C-alpha positions, 0 to 999 in steps of 0.5 A: 420591352427595351428603352433606349434614350435618343441622344443628342449624338447617337453612338455606335452602341445606340445603332447596334441596339436597334440593328439588333432588334430589327435583325431578330425580327423586332418592331421598334417605336421611334420618333420621326420628323412628325409623330412616333412610328413603329418600324420593322425590316421591310423585307421581313414579312413576319415582322411586318405581320407582328407589327400589324397585330401589335396595333391591330391593323388590317392585313391589307393596309399598306405600310410606308417604306422608309429610305435614306436617299432620293436616288433609291426610290427608283429601285422600288417604284416607278418614278414620276414628277421628280420636282416634288421629290426633289423639293420636299424630300427628305421631309414630312411627305409620303409619296405613293407610286406604282411599285416595281415587281417584288418591292417590300411594303407594296400594297395589294393594288401594287402601290407603294408609299415611300418616305424619306424623313428629315431626321439624320439619325433615321437616315444613318440608321437605314444606311448602316442597316443596309435595308429599308424600313416598313413604318406605320404610325404608333397608334392602335388602328383608327386611333390618333397617333400616341404622342409619348414613348411611355404611352406607346409602350403602355398601348402596344406592349408587344413591341420590342424596343422604344426609342425615347425621344420625349413627347412628339406632337405633330401632324402626321406626313402628307400623303400624296398619290402620284400614280395618276396624271393629277397629284392627289392628296390622300391624307392631309398633314405637315405639308399643305395643299398650297405648298404643293401646288406652288412647287409644281405650279398646278392644282392638286386633287383631293382624295375620297376621304380628305377634306378641303378646308376654306376659312373666310375672315372678316371683322364681326363675322355677322355679314361679310364672311358668313355671306361668302360662306353661304354663297360658296356653299350654294355654289359647291355642295361637295361634302369634302368641302368644309366652309367656315368663317370667323371675325378679328373682332367677333363675339361668340354666339351672335347671328348673321344680320337679317340683310346678310341672311336675305341675300344668301337666300337669293343664292339658294343657301340659308345661314339663319343658324350661323353663329359668330366666332372670333379668329383663333389659331385652331381655325388658322391651322385647320384651314387650307385656304384663308380668305380675308375681306380687308388687309387689316384682317390679312395681317391679324391672321399672320399675326396669330399664325405667320406660317399661314402666309402661303395659304392666306389671301384677300378674297378679291385678289385670289387667283385674280391678281391685282384688282381695283379696290381690293378689299370687300366693303363692310355693309354693316349698319346699311340697307339691303341694297349695300348688302346686295352690292357687297355680294356682287363685289365677292361673287366674281372671286367666289366663282373663281374659287368655285371653278378651282374647287370643282377641279380639286374635288373632281373624282 
């Protein structure tokens, strides 16, 4: 197995070594704009078979086709929704199309996943080689992507060449299916639901194995956010919906207040097993949608993760525009009637969210 360093300005020799390995039917490991990938000549069926065997991947699982330009997509696939292509390619998005006859790397169901990575040297490699690459993530089948070239070499010793770009830890590319009328997320990744929806101005559906994660944020995580969590779970029971809550000043392991538990029971759900937890970066990163009770909670989310701005909203304003008194009142320390009033204030927004989620989750 040969290792070559990824140089700041790749030389002709750098490209020649990789191209020589590809022409010989070799499997190469290389860093992308997301994780490390394994790649072969897309037209070399034996090389693709070898690559699958390297990572113990089932024969039927599809590979992604790496291209260097958007205008080449039409050579391999029936193109639709050009707006998404123009907006996100090159970038960390793999789009699934219907394949044209005899396209390389197409799956058994005649689909094809195409990606144009936002990495200049990879695009230049494909241009110089003159043929697309068939690519999969650098990992053993059904395991997490391997972050370092040294570990790749140890775990997958049958590969022929490693391009060493140092450790690379990231979310994988988002996989978006454009074969049907509704764009559908098959795998969540670096590009979020709401980024895609904002670009095309319509809802995106959820594939059969992806999840949609909603995070509610209040102060102590003992009344408003667990109430919203419980009411929404009572409204939408799909297991692909993951609902969580936290507080900007919450301790760890407390319980929802008795009044909060009583109110949620009125909506058909039980939050007696709820345990409080503080807002944290990992919760922000895992969420597809973050809904805050007050503006100070919104500010705290963005303080911990400014990139979350596109997916963070005040609950009362989400998809309802500006509303009077756009913050949800805090009932802590008050009687049951105050808690019931808080639930009534939240309910119209939760109903809007329910309708939206039913569209996203509809198979």
